[in-house]
PDB file of N, CA, C and O in Angstrom:
ATOM      1  N   MET A   1       0.840  -1.205   0.000  1.00  0.00           N
ATOM      2  CA  MET A   1       0.000   0.000   0.000  1.00  0.00           C
ATOM      3  C   MET A   1       0.873   1.253   0.000  1.00  0.00           C
ATOM      4  O   MET A   1       1.808   1.351   0.794  1.00  0.00           O
ATOM      5  N   PRO A   2       0.583   2.199  -0.870  1.00  0.00           N
ATOM      6  CA  PRO A   2       1.377   3.437  -0.907  1.00  0.00           C
ATOM      7  C   PRO A   2       1.337   4.181   0.423  1.00  0.00           C
ATOM      8  O   PRO A   2       2.319   4.809   0.819  1.00  0.00           O
ATOM      9  N   VAL A   3       0.197   4.109   1.110  1.00  0.00           N
ATOM     10  CA  VAL A   3       0.077   4.827   2.387  1.00  0.00           C
ATOM     11  C   VAL A   3       1.081   4.274   3.394  1.00  0.00           C
ATOM     12  O   VAL A   3       1.731   5.037   4.109  1.00  0.00           O
ATOM     13  N   MET A   4       1.206   2.961   3.450  1.00  0.00           N
ATOM     14  CA  MET A   4       2.149   2.354   4.394  1.00  0.00           C
ATOM     15  C   MET A   4       3.578   2.757   4.034  1.00  0.00           C
ATOM     16  O   MET A   4       4.396   3.006   4.920  1.00  0.00           O
ATOM     17  N   LEU A   5       3.875   2.822   2.747  1.00  0.00           N
ATOM     18  CA  LEU A   5       5.219   3.226   2.330  1.00  0.00           C
ATOM     19  C   LEU A   5       5.482   4.669   2.748  1.00  0.00           C
ATOM     20  O   LEU A   5       6.576   4.993   3.212  1.00  0.00           O
ATOM     21  N   ASP A   6       4.493   5.527   2.587  1.00  0.00           N
ATOM     22  CA  ASP A   6       4.664   6.929   2.978  1.00  0.00           C
ATOM     23  C   ASP A   6       4.878   7.037   4.483  1.00  0.00           C
ATOM     24  O   ASP A   6       5.719   7.815   4.935  1.00  0.00           O
ATOM     25  N   LEU A   7       4.124   6.264   5.263  1.00  0.00           N
ATOM     26  CA  LEU A   7       4.273   6.309   6.718  1.00  0.00           C
ATOM     27  C   LEU A   7       5.660   5.824   7.118  1.00  0.00           C
ATOM     28  O   LEU A   7       6.298   6.412   7.992  1.00  0.00           O
ATOM     29  N   ALA A   8       6.124   4.759   6.485  1.00  0.00           N
ATOM     30  CA  ALA A   8       7.452   4.231   6.811  1.00  0.00           C
ATOM     31  C   ALA A   8       8.527   5.258   6.465  1.00  0.00           C
ATOM     32  O   ALA A   8       9.475   5.458   7.225  1.00  0.00           O
ATOM     33  N   ARG A   9       8.369   5.912   5.300  1.00  0.00           N
ATOM     34  CA  ARG A   9       9.355   6.918   4.890  1.00  0.00           C
ATOM     35  C   ARG A   9       9.341   8.098   5.860  1.00  0.00           C
ATOM     36  O   ARG A   9      10.395   8.604   6.245  1.00  0.00           O
ATOM     37  N   LEU A  10       8.150   8.529   6.250  1.00  0.00           N
ATOM     38  CA  LEU A  10       8.048   9.658   7.171  1.00  0.00           C
ATOM     39  C   LEU A  10       8.666   9.300   8.523  1.00  0.00           C
ATOM     40  O   LEU A  10       9.389  10.101   9.113  1.00  0.00           O
ATOM     41  N   LEU A  11       8.375   8.089   9.008  1.00  0.00           N
ATOM     42  CA  LEU A  11       8.932   7.662  10.291  1.00  0.00           C
ATOM     43  C   LEU A  11      10.450   7.617  10.215  1.00  0.00           C
ATOM     44  O   LEU A  11      11.139   8.009  11.157  1.00  0.00           O
ATOM     45  N   ARG A  12      10.971   7.137   9.086  1.00  0.00           N
ATOM     46  CA  ARG A  12      12.427   7.047   8.929  1.00  0.00           C
ATOM     47  C   ARG A  12      13.050   8.432   8.970  1.00  0.00           C
ATOM     48  O   ARG A  12      14.082   8.632   9.611  1.00  0.00           O
ATOM     49  N   VAL A  13      12.429   9.390   8.290  1.00  0.00           N
ATOM     50  CA  VAL A  13      12.958  10.760   8.271  1.00  0.00           C
ATOM     51  C   VAL A  13      12.902  11.372   9.666  1.00  0.00           C
ATOM     52  O   VAL A  13      13.844  12.034  10.102  1.00  0.00           O
ATOM     53  N   VAL A  14      11.782  11.144  10.367  1.00  0.00           N
ATOM     54  CA  VAL A  14      11.636  11.702  11.716  1.00  0.00           C
ATOM     55  C   VAL A  14      12.690  11.120  12.648  1.00  0.00           C
ATOM     56  O   VAL A  14      13.299  11.850  13.429  1.00  0.00           O
ATOM     57  N   MET A  15      12.908   9.820  12.570  1.00  0.00           N
ATOM     58  CA  MET A  15      13.906   9.185  13.439  1.00  0.00           C
ATOM     59  C   MET A  15      15.301   9.713  13.113  1.00  0.00           C
ATOM     60  O   MET A  15      16.106   9.957  14.012  1.00  0.00           O
ATOM     61  N   PHE A  16      15.587   9.889  11.803  1.00  0.00           N
ATOM     62  CA  PHE A  16      16.903  10.392  11.408  1.00  0.00           C
ATOM     63  C   PHE A  16      17.116  11.801  11.944  1.00  0.00           C
ATOM     64  O   PHE A  16      18.182  12.119  12.470  1.00  0.00           O
ATOM     65  N   ARG A  17      16.090  12.645  11.806  1.00  0.00           N
ATOM     66  CA  ARG A  17      16.219  14.025  12.300  1.00  0.00           C
ATOM     67  C   ARG A  17      16.401  14.033  13.811  1.00  0.00           C
ATOM     68  O   ARG A  17      17.163  14.838  14.347  1.00  0.00           O
ATOM     69  N   ARG A  18      15.691  13.125  14.505  1.00  0.00           N
ATOM     70  CA  ARG A  18      15.811  13.061  15.965  1.00  0.00           C
ATOM     71  C   ARG A  18      17.227  12.644  16.345  1.00  0.00           C
ATOM     72  O   ARG A  18      17.802  13.192  17.285  1.00  0.00           O
ATOM     73  N   MET A  19      17.797  11.674  15.619  1.00  0.00           N
ATOM     74  CA  MET A  19      19.165  11.231  15.908  1.00  0.00           C
ATOM     75  C   MET A  19      20.142  12.371  15.679  1.00  0.00           C
ATOM     76  O   MET A  19      21.060  12.576  16.473  1.00  0.00           O
ATOM     77  N   VAL A  20      19.948  13.114  14.595  1.00  0.00           N
ATOM     78  CA  VAL A  20      20.844  14.235  14.297  1.00  0.00           C
ATOM     79  C   VAL A  20      20.739  15.288  15.384  1.00  0.00           C
ATOM     80  O   VAL A  20      21.742  15.862  15.808  1.00  0.00           O
ATOM     81  N   ARG A  21      19.506  15.539  15.836  1.00  0.00           N
ATOM     82  CA  ARG A  21      19.301  16.558  16.875  1.00  0.00           C
ATOM     83  C   ARG A  21      19.993  16.132  18.166  1.00  0.00           C
ATOM     84  O   ARG A  21      20.632  16.951  18.827  1.00  0.00           O
ATOM     85  N   ILE A  22      19.871  14.854  18.529  1.00  0.00           N
ATOM     86  CA  ILE A  22      20.495  14.355  19.758  1.00  0.00           C
ATOM     87  C   ILE A  22      22.015  14.435  19.632  1.00  0.00           C
ATOM     88  O   ILE A  22      22.699  14.821  20.580  1.00  0.00           O
ATOM     89  N   SER A  23      22.546  14.070  18.459  1.00  0.00           N
ATOM     90  CA  SER A  23      23.994  14.101  18.269  1.00  0.00           C
ATOM     91  C   SER A  23      24.501  15.540  18.360  1.00  0.00           C
ATOM     92  O   SER A  23      25.565  15.789  18.928  1.00  0.00           O
ATOM     93  N   LYS A  24      23.748  16.483  17.806  1.00  0.00           N
ATOM     94  CA  LYS A  24      24.158  17.888  17.879  1.00  0.00           C
ATOM     95  C   LYS A  24      24.133  18.360  19.330  1.00  0.00           C
ATOM     96  O   LYS A  24      25.012  19.110  19.756  1.00  0.00           O
ATOM     97  N   ALA A  25      23.126  17.922  20.091  1.00  0.00           N
ATOM     98  CA  ALA A  25      23.022  18.332  21.487  1.00  0.00           C
ATOM     99  C   ALA A  25      24.205  17.787  22.282  1.00  0.00           C
ATOM    100  O   ALA A  25      24.705  18.455  23.187  1.00  0.00           O
ATOM    101  N   LYS A  26      24.654  16.579  21.948  1.00  0.00           N
ATOM    102  CA  LYS A  26      25.788  15.984  22.666  1.00  0.00           C
ATOM    103  C   LYS A  26      27.088  16.686  22.294  1.00  0.00           C
ATOM    104  O   LYS A  26      27.929  16.946  23.155  1.00  0.00           O
ATOM    105  N   GLU A  27      27.249  16.992  21.007  1.00  0.00           N
ATOM    106  CA  GLU A  27      28.493  17.618  20.558  1.00  0.00           C
ATOM    107  C   GLU A  27      28.527  19.107  20.880  1.00  0.00           C
ATOM    108  O   GLU A  27      29.591  19.726  20.847  1.00  0.00           O
ATOM    109  N   GLY A  28      27.386  19.675  21.189  1.00  0.00           N
ATOM    110  CA  GLY A  28      27.331  21.111  21.436  1.00  0.00           C
ATOM    111  C   GLY A  28      27.011  21.802  20.126  1.00  0.00           C
ATOM    112  O   GLY A  28      25.853  21.844  19.709  1.00  0.00           O
ATOM    113  N   LYS A  29      28.037  22.346  19.469  1.00  0.00           N
ATOM    114  CA  LYS A  29      27.823  22.945  18.147  1.00  0.00           C
ATOM    115  C   LYS A  29      28.468  22.038  17.104  1.00  0.00           C
ATOM    116  O   LYS A  29      29.665  21.756  17.163  1.00  0.00           O
ATOM    117  N   ALA A  30      27.669  21.594  16.162  1.00  0.00           N
ATOM    118  CA  ALA A  30      28.176  20.682  15.131  1.00  0.00           C
ATOM    119  C   ALA A  30      29.050  21.447  14.136  1.00  0.00           C
ATOM    120  O   ALA A  30      28.707  22.553  13.717  1.00  0.00           O
ATOM    121  N   GLU A  31      30.177  20.848  13.768  1.00  0.00           N
ATOM    122  CA  GLU A  31      31.062  21.480  12.791  1.00  0.00           C
ATOM    123  C   GLU A  31      30.562  21.229  11.373  1.00  0.00           C
ATOM    124  O   GLU A  31      30.696  22.083  10.496  1.00  0.00           O
ATOM    125  N   SER A  32      29.976  20.032  11.155  1.00  0.00           N
ATOM    126  CA  SER A  32      29.511  19.694   9.808  1.00  0.00           C
ATOM    127  C   SER A  32      28.189  20.392   9.523  1.00  0.00           C
ATOM    128  O   SER A  32      27.349  20.516  10.415  1.00  0.00           O
ATOM    129  N   PRO A  33      27.997  20.850   8.291  1.00  0.00           N
ATOM    130  CA  PRO A  33      26.736  21.506   7.924  1.00  0.00           C
ATOM    131  C   PRO A  33      25.597  20.506   7.912  1.00  0.00           C
ATOM    132  O   PRO A  33      25.837  19.310   7.744  1.00  0.00           O
ATOM    133  N   PRO A  34      24.358  20.961   8.085  1.00  0.00           N
ATOM    134  CA  PRO A  34      23.207  20.059   8.067  1.00  0.00           C
ATOM    135  C   PRO A  34      23.025  19.459   6.687  1.00  0.00           C
ATOM    136  O   PRO A  34      23.414  20.070   5.692  1.00  0.00           O
ATOM    137  N   PRO A  35      22.435  18.260   6.609  1.00  0.00           N
ATOM    138  CA  PRO A  35      22.233  17.620   5.307  1.00  0.00           C
ATOM    139  C   PRO A  35      21.291  18.436   4.445  1.00  0.00           C
ATOM    140  O   PRO A  35      20.347  19.034   4.960  1.00  0.00           O
ATOM    141  N   PRO A  36      21.529  18.475   3.139  1.00  0.00           N
ATOM    142  CA  PRO A  36      20.665  19.247   2.242  1.00  0.00           C
ATOM    143  C   PRO A  36      19.270  18.656   2.172  1.00  0.00           C
ATOM    144  O   PRO A  36      19.062  17.489   2.504  1.00  0.00           O
ATOM    145  N   ALA A  37      18.312  19.471   1.738  1.00  0.00           N
ATOM    146  CA  ALA A  37      16.931  18.996   1.630  1.00  0.00           C
ATOM    147  C   ALA A  37      16.828  17.894   0.584  1.00  0.00           C
ATOM    148  O   ALA A  37      15.887  17.102   0.613  1.00  0.00           O
ATOM    149  N   ALA A  38      17.788  17.834  -0.343  1.00  0.00           N
ATOM    150  CA  ALA A  38      17.746  16.819  -1.397  1.00  0.00           C
ATOM    151  C   ALA A  38      17.930  15.419  -0.813  1.00  0.00           C
ATOM    152  O   ALA A  38      17.630  14.427  -1.476  1.00  0.00           O
ATOM    153  N   ALA A  39      18.422  15.336   0.422  1.00  0.00           N
ATOM    154  CA  ALA A  39      18.626  14.024   1.036  1.00  0.00           C
ATOM    155  C   ALA A  39      17.292  13.344   1.299  1.00  0.00           C
ATOM    156  O   ALA A  39      17.243  12.125   1.463  1.00  0.00           O
ATOM    157  N   PHE A  40      16.206  14.119   1.342  1.00  0.00           N
ATOM    158  CA  PHE A  40      14.877  13.543   1.581  1.00  0.00           C
ATOM    159  C   PHE A  40      13.984  13.817   0.376  1.00  0.00           C
ATOM    160  O   PHE A  40      13.181  14.750   0.398  1.00  0.00           O
ATOM    161  N   PRO A  41      14.120  13.005  -0.682  1.00  0.00           N
ATOM    162  CA  PRO A  41      13.301  13.231  -1.892  1.00  0.00           C
ATOM    163  C   PRO A  41      11.827  13.014  -1.611  1.00  0.00           C
ATOM    164  O   PRO A  41      11.444  12.051  -0.947  1.00  0.00           O
ATOM    165  N   LEU A  42      11.010  13.911  -2.119  1.00  0.00           N
ATOM    166  CA  LEU A  42       9.562  13.765  -1.939  1.00  0.00           C
ATOM    167  C   LEU A  42       8.975  12.988  -3.105  1.00  0.00           C
ATOM    168  O   LEU A  42       9.448  13.108  -4.235  1.00  0.00           O
ATOM    169  N   PRO A  43       7.953  12.198  -2.839  1.00  0.00           N
ATOM    170  CA  PRO A  43       7.330  11.397  -3.896  1.00  0.00           C
ATOM    171  C   PRO A  43       6.634  12.274  -4.936  1.00  0.00           C
ATOM    172  O   PRO A  43       6.058  11.758  -5.893  1.00  0.00           O
TER     173      PRO A  43
END
């Protein structure tokens, strides 16, 4: 089902952003720039 695929993709993006946010909080200020919006292609 396309809906299930969209939900899985959205959950994956949310989890990735949460991991990045936690890693930035641990490191303080991240030296590497944030990933470009192209990393999350929209259907």
